[in-house]
Structures are given as structure tokens and as C-alpha cells.
All heavy atoms as an XYZ file, in Angstrom:
963
protein
N     -27.529     26.066     46.040
C     -28.172     27.370     46.010
C     -27.203     28.428     46.542
O     -26.204     28.107     47.205
C     -29.469     27.349     46.822
O     -29.219     27.534     48.196
N     -27.552     29.666     46.325
C     -26.698     30.762     46.752
C     -26.600     30.831     48.255
O     -25.537     31.122     48.801
C     -27.275     32.066     46.193
C     -26.304     33.235     46.317
C     -26.795     34.459     45.594
O     -27.758     34.408     44.849
N     -26.136     35.596     45.821
N     -27.726     30.580     48.962
C     -27.706     30.610     50.433
C     -26.798     29.536     51.007
O     -26.083     29.782     51.977
C     -29.111     30.438     50.993
C     -29.797     31.743     51.295
C     -31.057     31.464     52.011
N     -31.423     30.052     51.758
C     -32.589     29.586     51.585
N     -33.621     30.343     51.700
N     -32.841     28.320     51.352
N     -26.848     28.337     50.452
C     -26.011     27.239     50.927
C     -24.524     27.599     50.708
O     -23.705     27.401     51.605
C     -26.368     25.900     50.226
C     -25.344     24.832     50.532
C     -27.764     25.465     50.619
N     -24.225     28.151     49.559
C     -22.852     28.592     49.265
C     -22.393     29.637     50.277
O     -21.296     29.602     50.805
C     -22.772     29.125     47.848
C     -21.404     29.624     47.469
N     -20.339     28.745     47.263
C     -20.914     30.866     47.310
C     -19.274     29.475     46.999
N     -19.608     30.761     47.001
N     -23.296     30.615     50.547
C     -22.964     31.671     51.514
C     -22.760     31.107     52.911
O     -21.873     31.506     53.656
C     -24.094     32.722     51.516
C     -23.916     33.834     52.495
C     -22.934     34.881     52.006
N     -22.777     35.894     53.025
C     -21.620     36.218     53.580
N     -20.506     35.631     53.232
N     -21.582     37.136     54.536
N     -23.601     30.137     53.301
C     -23.483     29.510     54.622
C     -22.109     28.808     54.736
O     -21.451     28.888     55.762
C     -24.623     28.512     54.847
N     -21.704     28.138     53.673
C     -20.392     27.473     53.690
C     -19.272     28.482     53.869
O     -18.320     28.251     54.619
C     -20.183     26.690     52.387
C     -20.913     25.389     52.368
C     -20.517     24.526     51.180
N     -21.401     23.387     51.112
C     -22.069     23.023     50.045
N     -21.972     23.703     48.913
N     -22.884     21.981     50.072
N     -19.380     29.606     53.145
C     -18.384     30.668     53.297
C     -18.328     31.187     54.716
O     -17.249     31.402     55.270
C     -18.720     31.845     52.351
C     -17.971     31.837     51.066
C     -18.369     33.005     50.181
O     -18.730     34.090     50.705
O     -18.322     32.827     48.964
N     -19.499     31.416     55.318
C     -19.553     31.912     56.689
C     -18.933     30.924     57.671
O     -18.271     31.294     58.619
C     -21.000     32.223     57.073
C     -21.593     33.459     56.433
C     -23.094     33.533     56.672
C     -20.929     34.734     56.925
N     -19.147     29.609     57.411
C     -18.541     28.598     58.290
C     -17.027     28.656     58.208
O     -16.327     28.538     59.195
C     -19.034     27.190     57.907
C     -20.395     26.870     58.490
C     -20.730     25.405     58.386
N     -20.951     24.944     57.038
C     -22.111     24.970     56.385
N     -23.172     25.461     56.987
N     -22.211     24.521     55.173
N     -16.528     28.842     56.978
C     -15.055     28.910     56.788
C     -14.466     30.143     57.440
O     -13.327     30.131     57.879
C     -14.701     28.918     55.297
C     -14.594     27.513     54.709
C     -13.888     27.541     53.371
C     -14.827     28.067     52.282
N     -14.425     27.795     50.927
N     -15.236     31.248     57.458
C     -14.733     32.526     57.950
C     -15.405     32.948     59.248
O     -15.653     34.123     59.464
C     -14.953     33.620     56.881
C     -14.264     33.270     55.587
O     -13.081     32.899     55.598
N     -14.965     33.361     54.480
N     -15.684     31.970     60.124
C     -16.407     32.317     61.351
C     -15.543     33.189     62.267
O     -14.315     33.157     62.234
C     -16.853     31.041     62.075
O     -15.767     30.220     62.369
N     -16.223     33.964     63.089
C     -15.527     34.865     64.006
C     -14.946     34.097     65.174
O     -15.345     32.940     65.433
C     -16.521     35.937     64.565
O     -17.491     35.251     65.384
C     -17.195     36.712     63.448
N     -14.043     34.735     65.912
C     -13.441     34.079     67.088
C     -14.511     33.659     68.095
O     -14.521     32.521     68.572
C     -12.352     34.973     67.714
C     -11.868     34.400     69.035
C     -11.177     35.149     66.745
N     -15.464     34.554     68.443
C     -16.497     34.132     69.400
C     -17.314     32.931     68.874
O     -17.637     32.008     69.627
C     -17.396     35.367     69.552
C     -16.540     36.518     69.168
C     -15.577     35.999     68.125
N     -17.622     32.928     67.587
C     -18.365     31.776     67.018
C     -17.565     30.496     67.123
O     -18.119     29.433     67.465
C     -18.751     32.041     65.565
C     -19.828     33.095     65.390
C     -20.029     33.545     63.961
O     -19.208     33.194     63.077
O     -21.019     34.266     63.710
N     -16.281     30.575     66.839
C     -15.434     29.364     66.943
C     -15.342     28.876     68.385
O     -15.387     27.684     68.649
C     -14.033     29.634     66.371
C     -14.044     29.697     64.856
C     -12.639     29.606     64.262
N     -11.704     30.588     64.764
C     -11.505     31.781     64.186
N     -12.133     32.123     63.095
N     -10.625     32.626     64.707
N     -15.203     29.830     69.345
C     -15.138     29.442     70.748
C     -16.422     28.759     71.200
O     -16.386     27.739     71.894
C     -14.860     30.671     71.623
C     -13.407     31.109     71.598
C     -13.148     32.180     72.627
C     -12.784     31.534     73.932
N     -12.112     32.443     74.876
N     -17.558     29.306     70.795
C     -18.831     28.721     71.215
C     -19.067     27.388     70.510
O     -19.586     26.443     71.115
C     -19.970     29.702     70.929
C     -21.316     29.329     71.504
C     -21.237     29.081     73.016
C     -22.350     30.419     71.217
N     -18.668     27.289     69.257
C     -18.837     26.030     68.508
C     -18.119     24.874     69.178
O     -18.581     23.745     69.164
C     -18.347     26.232     67.071
C     -18.512     25.022     66.191
C     -17.549     24.399     65.497
C     -19.732     24.329     65.884
N     -18.080     23.331     64.779
C     -19.422     23.265     65.020
C     -21.042     24.478     66.288
C     -20.366     22.387     64.522
C     -22.004     23.586     65.787
C     -21.646     22.554     64.923
N     -16.988     25.158     69.857
C     -16.261     24.138     70.594
C     -17.183     23.437     71.589
O     -17.086     22.223     71.788
C     -15.048     24.755     71.316
C     -14.323     23.778     72.190
C     -13.414     22.892     71.671
C     -14.581     23.742     73.563
C     -12.757     21.970     72.481
C     -13.939     22.832     74.379
C     -13.022     21.927     73.842
N     -18.101     24.191     72.218
C     -19.007     23.634     73.235
C     -20.287     23.039     72.624
O     -20.952     22.251     73.273
C     -19.380     24.699     74.251
C     -18.206     25.084     75.098
C     -17.428     26.203     74.801
C     -17.827     24.316     76.210
C     -16.338     26.535     75.564
C     -16.741     24.654     76.983
C     -15.996     25.758     76.668
O     -14.899     26.084     77.420
N     -20.622     23.470     71.405
C     -21.894     23.021     70.824
C     -21.734     21.842     69.858
O     -22.673     21.112     69.598
C     -22.570     24.184     70.068
C     -22.938     25.416     70.900
C     -23.580     26.466     70.000
C     -23.843     25.050     72.056
N     -20.505     21.656     69.309
C     -20.333     20.660     68.251
C     -20.325     19.240     68.816
O     -20.150     19.018     70.001
C     -19.023     20.947     67.496
C     -17.777     20.820     68.327
C     -16.559     21.429     67.651
N     -16.226     20.724     66.440
C     -15.301     19.786     66.357
N     -14.606     19.426     67.409
N     -15.069     19.177     65.204
N     -20.551     18.295     67.935
C     -20.508     16.853     68.268
C     -21.384     16.478     69.455
O     -20.990     15.629     70.267
C     -19.052     16.432     68.538
C     -18.177     16.585     67.325
O     -18.651     16.510     66.198
N     -16.896     16.840     67.564
N     -22.521     17.126     69.565
C     -23.490     16.819     70.618
C     -22.905     16.924     72.028
O     -23.321     16.236     72.962
C     -24.090     15.417     70.419
C     -24.851     15.261     69.119
C     -25.480     13.883     69.010
N     -26.107     13.687     67.717
C     -27.388     13.945     67.462
N     -28.183     14.423     68.402
N     -27.874     13.749     66.257
N     -21.900     17.805     72.210
C     -21.274     17.976     73.519
C     -22.223     18.581     74.531
O     -22.060     18.368     75.739
C     -20.045     18.892     73.411
C     -18.827     18.243     72.860
C     -17.675     19.239     72.924
C     -16.516     18.781     72.074
N     -15.502     19.820     71.997
N     -23.174     19.379     74.092
C     -24.058     20.083     75.009
C     -25.326     19.251     75.213
O     -26.275     19.336     74.441
C     -24.395     21.473     74.465
C     -25.035     22.421     75.471
C     -24.031     22.818     76.527
C     -25.581     23.664     74.763
N     -25.293     18.425     76.233
C     -26.473     17.634     76.582
C     -26.988     16.721     75.494
O     -28.155     16.387     75.454
N     -26.105     16.351     74.555
C     -26.493     15.431     73.488
C     -27.287     16.113     72.352
O     -27.754     15.433     71.444
N     -27.408     17.441     72.422
C     -28.163     18.160     71.393
C     -27.336     18.358     70.132
O     -26.166     18.672     70.243
C     -28.623     19.526     71.919
C     -29.600     19.480     73.089
C     -29.815     20.900     73.613
C     -30.906     18.829     72.700
N     -27.971     18.195     68.986
C     -27.274     18.429     67.728
C     -27.465     19.869     67.274
O     -28.588     20.293     67.033
C     -27.799     17.469     66.631
C     -27.136     17.759     65.277
C     -27.290     16.603     64.350
C     -26.649     16.847     62.997
N     -25.267     17.249     63.035
N     -26.361     20.585     67.193
C     -26.397     21.946     66.697
C     -25.752     21.971     65.301
O     -24.824     21.231     65.028
C     -25.608     22.889     67.633
C     -26.411     23.335     68.817
C     -26.402     22.583     69.977
C     -27.175     24.497     68.772
C     -27.120     22.979     71.090
C     -27.898     24.911     69.868
C     -27.867     24.145     71.022
N     -26.270     22.848     64.473
C     -25.645     23.166     63.179
C     -25.183     24.601     63.255
O     -25.789     25.403     63.956
C     -26.668     23.048     62.043
C     -27.239     21.660     61.866
C     -28.420     21.755     60.877
N     -29.078     20.505     60.775
C     -28.752     19.530     59.923
N     -27.737     19.722     59.092
N     -29.418     18.425     59.891
N     -24.141     24.933     62.509
C     -23.677     26.325     62.519
C     -23.799     26.910     61.140
O     -23.739     26.221     60.114
C     -22.253     26.454     63.032
C     -21.209     25.808     62.160
C     -19.847     25.818     62.847
N     -18.930     25.038     62.025
C     -17.819     25.510     61.538
N     -17.424     26.725     61.818
N     -17.064     24.775     60.763
N     -24.048     28.224     61.102
C     -24.242     28.974     59.857
C     -25.190     28.221     58.959
O     -24.827     27.803     57.855
C     -22.889     29.243     59.183
C     -21.910     30.030     60.022
C     -22.456     31.415     60.429
O     -23.371     31.957     59.820
N     -21.911     31.976     61.470
N     -26.407     28.038     59.437
C     -27.383     27.187     58.764
C     -28.534     28.041     58.185
O     -29.072     28.887     58.875
C     -27.944     26.180     59.771
C     -28.833     25.156     59.174
N     -28.364     24.196     58.330
C     -30.179     24.977     59.276
C     -29.368     23.433     57.944
N     -30.483     23.891     58.509
N     -28.854     27.813     56.890
C     -29.957     28.581     56.291
C     -31.328     28.165     56.838
O     -31.606     26.980     56.941
C     -29.873     28.248     54.796
C     -28.702     27.355     54.586
C     -28.197     26.921     55.930
N     -32.128     29.167     57.208
C     -33.524     28.947     57.580
C     -34.313     30.040     56.830
O     -34.115     31.229     57.113
C     -33.756     29.063     59.083
C     -32.976     27.969     59.827
C     -35.243     28.980     59.420
C     -33.057     28.053     61.339
N     -35.133     29.624     55.905
C     -35.838     30.610     55.099
C     -34.821     31.479     54.388
O     -33.800     30.997     53.894
N     -35.043     32.800     54.395
C     -34.119     33.694     53.694
C     -32.866     34.040     54.529
O     -32.011     34.773     54.069
C     -34.953     34.937     53.482
C     -35.958     34.942     54.584
C     -36.225     33.486     54.897
N     -32.765     33.505     55.756
C     -31.712     33.887     56.681
C     -30.702     32.770     56.901
O     -31.003     31.599     56.719
C     -32.322     34.295     58.033
C     -33.332     35.371     57.908
C     -34.692     35.114     58.110
C     -32.985     36.661     57.551
C     -35.638     36.111     57.976
C     -33.924     37.671     57.401
C     -35.225     37.368     57.639
O     -36.171     38.367     57.489
N     -29.516     33.165     57.341
C     -28.521     32.211     57.787
C     -28.275     32.491     59.263
O     -27.851     33.600     59.626
C     -27.218     32.325     56.960
C     -27.492     31.985     55.508
C     -26.158     31.366     57.530
C     -26.314     32.238     54.570
N     -28.562     31.509     60.112
C     -28.433     31.705     61.550
C     -27.078     31.178     62.013
O     -26.483     30.298     61.392
C     -29.577     31.023     62.333
C     -30.932     31.623     61.915
C     -29.579     29.519     62.152
N     -26.567     31.725     63.137
C     -25.240     31.323     63.630
C     -25.274     29.872     64.045
O     -24.471     29.071     63.581
C     -24.818     32.212     64.801
C     -24.519     33.642     64.368
O     -24.214     33.853     63.190
O     -24.557     34.541     65.232
N     -26.192     29.493     64.936
C     -26.328     28.110     65.419
C     -27.805     27.769     65.546
O     -28.604     28.611     65.934
C     -25.646     27.959     66.796
C     -24.202     28.339     66.831
C     -23.832     29.576     67.330
C     -23.230     27.481     66.366
C     -22.489     29.948     67.373
C     -21.876     27.853     66.393
C     -21.517     29.090     66.893
N     -28.125     26.503     65.272
C     -29.513     26.073     65.435
C     -29.528     24.628     65.912
O     -28.742     23.796     65.467
C     -30.348     26.234     64.141
C     -29.808     25.366     63.006
C     -31.815     25.925     64.387
N     -30.446     24.370     66.846
C     -30.764     23.017     67.262
C     -32.172     22.763     66.722
O     -33.158     23.296     67.259
C     -30.701     22.876     68.782
S     -31.290     21.270     69.352
N     -32.262     21.988     65.641
C     -33.577     21.738     64.997
C     -34.538     21.003     65.929
O     -35.718     21.288     65.949
C     -33.390     20.932     63.706
C     -32.844     21.782     62.571
O     -33.252     22.958     62.468
O     -32.001     21.292     61.825
N     -33.982     20.090     66.710
C     -34.817     19.274     67.624
C     -35.622     20.166     68.553
O     -36.790     19.914     68.798
C     -33.846     18.393     68.425
C     -34.466     17.481     69.423
C     -33.403     16.717     70.230
O     -32.216     16.737     69.851
O     -33.805     16.129     71.248
N     -35.004     21.241     69.082
C     -35.682     22.147     70.009
C     -36.190     23.433     69.328
O     -36.822     24.254     69.968
C     -34.734     22.561     71.136
C     -34.236     21.448     72.019
C     -33.231     21.981     73.026
C     -35.399     20.758     72.731
N     -35.908     23.559     68.044
C     -36.183     24.795     67.290
C     -35.610     26.003     68.055
O     -36.280     27.006     68.240
C     -37.701     24.930     67.029
C     -38.176     23.829     66.081
C     -39.534     24.070     65.482
C     -39.560     24.896     64.273
N     -39.638     24.465     62.967
N     -34.357     25.844     68.473
C     -33.655     26.876     69.220
C     -32.503     27.428     68.371
O     -31.654     26.673     67.902
C     -33.084     26.298     70.517
C     -32.167     27.232     71.327
C     -32.955     28.448     71.844
C     -31.551     26.463     72.493
N     -32.524     28.731     68.151
C     -31.472     29.420     67.421
C     -30.637     30.210     68.419
O     -31.175     30.843     69.306
C     -32.067     30.387     66.383
C     -32.793     29.585     65.279
C     -31.021     31.323     65.795
C     -33.637     30.427     64.348
N     -29.311     30.143     68.258
C     -28.395     30.944     69.056
C     -27.667     31.893     68.125
O     -27.025     31.468     67.167
C     -27.380     30.063     69.827
C     -26.426     30.923     70.641
C     -28.090     29.061     70.718
N     -27.802     33.175     68.398
C     -27.129     34.213     67.614
C     -26.043     34.875     68.453
O     -26.301     35.264     69.592
C     -28.139     35.281     67.150
C     -29.149     34.772     66.141
C     -28.580     34.594     64.769
O     -27.810     33.661     64.584
O     -28.898     35.410     63.900
N     -24.857     34.988     67.893
C     -23.751     35.658     68.569
C     -23.678     37.079     68.028
O     -23.448     37.290     66.848
C     -22.410     34.919     68.314
C     -21.291     35.606     69.063
C     -22.511     33.465     68.759
N     -23.920     38.050     68.904
C     -24.015     39.456     68.478
C     -22.864     40.278     69.035
O     -22.482     40.106     70.186
C     -25.300     40.098     69.024
C     -26.561     39.592     68.358
O     -26.466     39.096     67.207
O     -27.634     39.688     68.936
N     -22.379     41.190     68.208
C     -21.496     42.221     68.716
C     -22.335     43.184     69.532
O     -23.556     43.209     69.392
N     -21.740     43.960     70.393
C     -22.536     44.864     71.206
C     -22.770     46.193     70.509
O     -23.483     47.046     71.020
C     -21.916     45.080     72.585
C     -20.487     45.513     72.521
O     -19.960     45.672     71.393
O     -19.872     45.697     73.575
N     -22.166     46.374     69.353
C     -22.311     47.641     68.623
C     -23.371     47.539     67.536
O     -23.082     47.627     66.351
C     -20.957     48.038     68.011
O     -20.566     47.034     67.098
N     -24.619     47.284     67.952
C     -25.713     47.218     66.993
C     -26.256     48.632     66.783
O     -26.830     49.203     67.693
C     -26.805     46.259     67.467
C     -26.651     44.902     66.927
N     -25.933     43.938     67.554
C     -27.095     44.336     65.805
C     -25.941     42.836     66.838
N     -26.653     43.052     65.754
N     -26.088     49.141     65.584
C     -26.652     50.460     65.307
C     -28.156     50.326     65.035
O     -28.700     49.237     64.970
C     -25.918     51.152     64.146
C     -26.006     50.361     62.858
O     -26.987     49.613     62.644
O     -25.076     50.492     62.035
N     -28.814     51.454     64.857
C     -30.276     51.489     64.683
C     -30.723     50.621     63.484
O     -31.700     49.910     63.574
C     -30.736     52.943     64.510
C     -32.193     53.136     64.753
C     -32.654     52.744     66.163
O     -31.902     52.954     67.120
O     -33.748     52.214     66.284
N     -30.004     50.708     62.402
C     -30.376     49.963     61.196
C     -30.310     48.449     61.443
O     -31.210     47.707     61.083
C     -29.434     50.360     60.055
C     -29.891     49.846     58.697
C     -28.988     50.347     57.576
O     -28.158     51.218     57.775
N     -29.153     49.777     56.410
N     -29.205     48.000     62.053
C     -29.075     46.571     62.364
C     -30.154     46.135     63.351
O     -30.667     45.037     63.261
C     -27.701     46.282     62.948
C     -26.640     46.141     61.861
O     -26.954     45.964     60.716
N     -25.410     46.252     62.271
N     -30.457     46.998     64.314
C     -31.473     46.681     65.310
C     -32.813     46.392     64.652
O     -33.470     45.412     64.976
C     -31.587     47.812     66.343
C     -32.616     47.562     67.392
C     -32.363     46.659     68.429
C     -33.867     48.182     67.351
C     -33.313     46.416     69.396
C     -34.823     47.952     68.314
C     -34.546     47.043     69.347
N     -33.201     47.253     63.724
C     -34.492     47.075     63.035
C     -34.470     45.766     62.202
O     -35.443     45.027     62.197
C     -34.787     48.272     62.111
C     -35.280     49.488     62.864
C     -36.492     49.204     63.749
O     -37.460     48.599     63.277
O     -36.440     49.592     64.934
N     -33.353     45.530     61.492
C     -33.230     44.306     60.699
C     -33.318     43.073     61.609
O     -34.049     42.125     61.297
C     -31.911     44.326     59.928
C     -31.589     43.021     59.238
C     -32.221     42.701     58.035
C     -30.699     42.116     59.766
C     -31.952     41.499     57.380
C     -30.416     40.917     59.143
C     -31.046     40.612     57.949
O     -30.787     39.433     57.317
N     -32.575     43.110     62.721
C     -32.597     41.982     63.666
C     -34.003     41.721     64.182
O     -34.403     40.569     64.365
C     -31.646     42.246     64.840
C     -30.194     42.053     64.475
O     -29.900     41.516     63.386
O     -29.329     42.440     65.292
N     -34.756     42.807     64.467
C     -36.108     42.662     64.976
C     -37.017     41.965     63.967
O     -37.741     41.037     64.302
C     -36.663     44.061     65.321
C     -37.409     44.121     66.628
C     -37.611     45.543     67.114
C     -38.591     46.276     66.230
N     -38.994     47.576     66.805
N     -36.937     42.392     62.690
C     -37.734     41.775     61.636
C     -37.331     40.325     61.420
O     -38.168     39.452     61.266
C     -37.562     42.553     60.318
C     -38.181     43.955     60.275
C     -37.716     44.711     59.047
C     -39.699     43.843     60.327
N     -36.026     40.106     61.430
C     -35.476     38.758     61.216
C     -35.945     37.822     62.337
O     -36.391     36.699     62.094
C     -33.949     38.885     61.201
C     -33.191     37.647     60.951
C     -31.694     38.055     60.906
N     -30.873     36.984     60.469
C     -30.294     36.122     61.307
N     -30.409     36.252     62.594
N     -29.545     35.161     60.825
N     -35.826     38.303     63.587
C     -36.238     37.493     64.728
C     -37.731     37.198     64.669
O     -38.141     36.069     64.933
C     -35.868     38.185     66.021
C     -36.190     37.332     67.243
C     -35.432     37.758     68.481
O     -34.336     38.322     68.382
N     -35.996     37.483     69.621
N     -38.557     38.182     64.293
C     -39.984     37.962     64.195
C     -40.285     36.880     63.157
O     -41.151     36.018     63.388
C     -40.685     39.270     63.835
N     -39.587     36.912     62.025
C     -39.813     35.923     60.973
C     -39.389     34.520     61.456
O     -40.089     33.531     61.231
C     -39.056     36.299     59.702
C     -39.067     35.236     58.624
C     -40.454     34.845     58.112
O     -41.409     35.621     58.267
O     -40.581     33.735     57.567
N     -38.252     34.428     62.154
C     -37.791     33.128     62.668
C     -38.778     32.595     63.712
O     -39.063     31.397     63.718
C     -36.379     33.257     63.223
C     -35.298     33.546     62.163
C     -33.998     33.973     62.826
C     -35.071     32.335     61.255
N     -39.283     33.480     64.551
C     -40.263     33.062     65.564
C     -41.559     32.618     64.899
O     -42.179     31.652     65.348
C     -40.499     34.191     66.576
C     -39.315     34.361     67.495
C     -39.424     35.596     68.394
O     -40.021     36.603     68.003
N     -38.830     35.528     69.567
N     -41.941     33.308     63.825
C     -43.137     32.905     63.090
C     -42.982     31.488     62.562
O     -43.955     30.744     62.428
C     -43.392     33.900     61.935
C     -44.769     33.796     61.312
C     -44.934     34.702     60.123
N     -44.059     34.375     58.997
C     -44.204     33.280     58.217
N     -45.143     32.406     58.451
N     -43.360     33.055     57.214
N     -41.758     31.116     62.252
C     -41.458     29.757     61.763
C     -41.349     28.752     62.906
O     -40.992     27.601     62.680
C     -40.191     29.765     60.932
C     -40.334     30.495     59.611
C     -38.988     30.674     58.917
N     -39.171     31.369     57.656
C     -39.106     30.768     56.467
N     -38.895     29.490     56.381
N     -39.296     31.460     55.377
N     -41.569     29.207     64.149
C     -41.590     28.285     65.272
C     -40.295     28.177     66.065
O     -40.168     27.340     66.969
N     -39.331     29.039     65.770
C     -38.045     28.995     66.458
C     -38.018     30.005     67.604
O     -38.650     31.063     67.537
C     -36.902     29.351     65.496
C     -36.622     28.293     64.493
C     -37.297     28.270     63.267
C     -35.690     27.277     64.739
C     -37.053     27.271     62.352
C     -35.436     26.287     63.818
C     -36.108     26.294     62.606
O     -35.870     25.300     61.689
N     -37.305     29.665     68.666
C     -36.982     30.671     69.682
C     -35.546     31.111     69.397
O     -34.726     30.309     68.943
C     -37.175     30.134     71.089
O     -36.368     29.016     71.299
N     -35.266     32.371     69.667
C     -33.959     32.960     69.340
C     -33.303     33.423     70.640
O     -33.865     34.246     71.370
C     -34.085     34.141     68.359
C     -32.726     34.705     68.026
C     -34.776     33.682     67.072
N     -32.139     32.892     70.911
C     -31.361     33.282     72.075
C     -30.156     34.078     71.575
O     -29.408     33.585     70.719
C     -30.898     32.054     72.843
C     -29.990     32.270     74.036
C     -30.720     33.069     75.132
C     -29.513     30.944     74.593
N     -30.004     35.294     72.058
C     -28.890     36.135     71.652
C     -27.843     36.152     72.725
O     -28.147     36.336     73.903
C     -29.367     37.564     71.372
C     -30.326     37.627     70.220
C     -30.614     39.064     69.772
N     -31.343     39.039     68.523
C     -30.828     38.796     67.346
N     -29.532     38.583     67.221
N     -31.566     38.794     66.262
N     -26.587     35.920     72.320
C     -25.473     36.024     73.244
C     -24.490     37.061     72.727
O     -24.429     37.300     71.510
C     -24.762     34.637     73.468
C     -25.730     33.636     74.068
C     -24.194     34.088     72.166
N     -23.762     37.701     73.616
C     -22.885     38.803     73.263
C     -21.470     38.311     73.014
O     -20.947     37.502     73.790
C     -22.891     39.879     74.374
C     -24.319     40.292     74.722
C     -22.020     41.080     74.013
C     -25.073     40.939     73.603
N     -20.849     38.804     71.939
C     -19.455     38.457     71.610
C     -18.555     38.465     72.830
O     -17.835     37.487     73.082
C     -18.874     39.469     70.610
C     -19.243     39.179     69.188
O     -19.643     38.099     68.835
N     -19.060     40.171     68.351
N     -18.576     39.586     73.586
C     -17.646     39.737     74.715
C     -17.873     38.669     75.782
O     -16.933     38.192     76.390
C     -17.762     41.143     75.324
C     -17.188     42.209     74.421
O     -16.457     41.849     73.457
O     -17.463     43.388     74.682
N     -19.147     38.291     75.991
C     -19.454     37.232     76.975
C     -18.833     35.911     76.533
O     -18.283     35.176     77.353
C     -20.956     37.071     77.152
C     -21.581     38.277     77.826
O     -20.852     39.103     78.424
O     -22.835     38.396     77.742
N     -18.930     35.614     75.239
C     -18.365     34.369     74.703
C     -16.838     34.411     74.830
O     -16.225     33.442     75.247
C     -18.773     34.150     73.242
C     -18.105     32.909     72.665
C     -20.288     34.022     73.119
N     -16.249     35.549     74.498
C     -14.796     35.676     74.579
C     -14.305     35.555     76.027
O     -13.286     34.939     76.273
C     -14.316     37.010     73.973
C     -14.459     37.110     72.471
C     -14.173     38.555     72.010
C     -13.541     36.134     71.755
N     -15.052     36.147     76.945
C     -14.650     36.134     78.369
C     -14.837     34.757     79.007
O     -14.014     34.343     79.807
C     -15.450     37.184     79.183
C     -15.088     38.602     78.788
O     -14.040     38.815     78.143
O     -15.885     39.502     79.103
N     -15.966     34.089     78.669
C     -16.252     32.819     79.346
C     -17.235     31.995     78.502
O     -18.433     31.931     78.815
C     -16.837     33.091     80.740
C     -16.914     31.842     81.592
O     -16.646     30.727     81.088
O     -17.273     31.974     82.776
N     -16.717     31.375     77.438
C     -17.571     30.609     76.535
C     -18.282     29.467     77.231
O     -19.428     29.126     76.907
C     -16.750     30.086     75.371
N     -17.635     28.884     78.242
C     -18.251     27.755     78.949
C     -19.534     28.202     79.676
O     -20.540     27.522     79.626
C     -17.276     27.158     79.951
C     -17.824     25.895     80.600
C     -16.824     25.221     81.523
O     -15.723     25.784     81.784
O     -17.150     24.117     81.971
N     -19.480     29.372     80.326
C     -20.668     29.877     81.003
C     -21.791     30.187     80.004
O     -22.972     29.938     80.279
C     -20.360     31.150     81.797
O     -19.571     30.810     82.923
N     -21.421     30.725     78.843
C     -22.425     30.986     77.798
C     -23.049     29.670     77.362
O     -24.282     29.550     77.232
C     -21.815     31.757     76.596
C     -22.802     31.843     75.452
C     -21.364     33.120     77.028
N     -22.231     28.637     77.173
C     -22.720     27.320     76.772
C     -23.674     26.763     77.828
O     -24.716     26.182     77.496
C     -21.577     26.361     76.502
N     -23.343     26.955     79.103
C     -24.206     26.480     80.193
C     -25.536     27.233     80.171
O     -26.587     26.670     80.440
C     -23.507     26.604     81.543
C     -22.370     25.600     81.766
C     -21.621     25.931     83.061
C     -22.891     24.174     81.813
N     -25.493     28.536     79.841
C     -26.709     29.325     79.705
C     -27.579     28.801     78.578
O     -28.812     28.748     78.714
N     -26.949     28.397     77.482
C     -27.693     27.816     76.352
C     -28.326     26.491     76.787
O     -29.482     26.211     76.479
C     -26.767     27.619     75.137
C     -26.304     28.987     74.606
C     -27.465     26.795     74.038
C     -25.159     28.907     73.599
N     -27.558     25.678     77.517
C     -28.086     24.401     78.023
C     -29.313     24.640     78.908
O     -30.314     23.951     78.778
C     -26.989     23.660     78.811
N     -29.213     25.635     79.789
C     -30.317     25.960     80.682
C     -31.543     26.381     79.863
O     -32.669     25.930     80.123
C     -29.876     27.078     81.626
C     -30.775     27.266     82.802
C     -30.158     28.267     83.770
C     -31.100     28.542     84.906
N     -30.599     29.558     85.815
N     -31.326     27.216     78.854
C     -32.390     27.672     77.969
C     -33.034     26.485     77.244
O     -34.241     26.456     76.978
C     -31.829     28.662     76.940
C     -32.843     29.256     76.024
C     -33.748     30.297     76.672
O     -33.399     30.852     77.716
O     -34.835     30.533     76.099
N     -32.205     25.474     76.960
C     -32.676     24.274     76.238
C     -33.383     23.282     77.162
O     -33.836     22.238     76.732
C     -31.506     23.584     75.532
N     -33.403     23.632     78.476
C     -34.092     22.762     79.435
C     -33.245     21.615     79.932
O     -33.750     20.640     80.470
N     -31.945     21.712     79.795
C     -31.006     20.675     80.251
C     -30.652     20.955     81.691
O     -30.363     22.091     82.037
C     -29.754     20.630     79.355
C     -30.116     20.224     77.956
C     -28.714     19.695     79.953
C     -28.999     20.431     76.950
N     -30.664     19.941     82.512
C     -30.262     20.088     83.915
C     -28.759     20.303     83.965
O     -27.988     19.358     83.782
C     -30.678     18.864     84.699
C     -30.323     18.986     86.179
O     -29.780     20.045     86.600
O     -30.592     18.021     86.922
N     -28.351     21.571     84.164
C     -26.927     21.854     84.082
C     -26.162     21.373     85.301
O     -24.948     21.248     85.253
C     -26.632     23.344     83.829
C     -27.173     24.238     84.941
C     -27.154     23.793     82.458
C     -26.752     25.680     84.828
N     -26.855     21.016     86.390
C     -26.160     20.487     87.568
C     -25.495     19.144     87.220
O     -24.478     18.777     87.793
C     -27.123     20.305     88.768
O     -28.065     19.298     88.466
N     -26.065     18.432     86.244
C     -25.472     17.154     85.815
C     -24.251     17.379     84.933
O     -23.478     16.442     84.698
C     -26.506     16.341     85.023
C     -27.670     15.877     85.854
C     -28.739     15.215     85.030
O     -28.543     15.013     83.833
O     -29.820     14.928     85.602
N     -24.097     18.601     84.424
C     -22.996     18.876     83.502
C     -21.767     19.410     84.225
O     -20.697     19.475     83.661
C     -23.443     19.888     82.450
C     -24.570     19.382     81.583
S     -25.150     20.612     80.452
C     -23.804     20.666     79.304
N     -21.936     19.829     85.478
C     -20.812     20.453     86.190
C     -19.885     19.392     86.782
O     -20.227     18.314     87.032
C     -21.321     21.335     87.340
C     -22.345     22.377     86.874
S     -21.720     23.520     85.670
C     -21.081     24.780     86.720
């Protein structure tokens, strides 16, 4: 399908923050959770998703204009309607300290991060 093709393209052309965060999420490194990246859900392609927890992680630039903000709000409402929770992380935070962002995701996922340190 067109969405699957687009998701593959996005995986090939992922941003630096997405690649940095993927290092911590791939191969069940984060508390044994399986994450997928650039994965289609309904009409959307999400940055990262853990299907087991129905947890989506979106990596956002901090320059969201009004139009993007409205789109993101509608998109998030639709994903939540489908039973997912959406965690947004900021590009700069990932670039500055991807490990801390990953630990924040683990905490959000209910993983005891004291065991990971």
C-alpha cells in the first residue's frame, strides 16, 4: 500500500534525533519492549510504537506553527480514540541526551528504571 511504501521511505530517511532514539529502542533494548519505527496506524505514520503497551512516541521539533499544532491535536485525538497513548519528546532533548529521553520513555511504560541504571 501507499502508506507502507511511505513508512519505508521515512525509515530510510529518518532524522538524526530519530536515529539517536532508535538506538535505545531497537532490539528490545528498553526493558524488553518491542518498538517499531515509522509504523502506519490508521491513516497516520507514527515515529515509534510499542504495540504491547499501545504507546506511541513522537519526536517533535520545537518549531510547531499553528497549522501543525492543530493537525497534531486532531491526529493525537484519533490515535487516542484507537486506544494509544502518545508521548511527545523534543528533538533538542534527544540530541542533548537521548539516554535520558529513553529512560523517560521507560518510566512512562511503567518499567522500573532503577534496574536499568
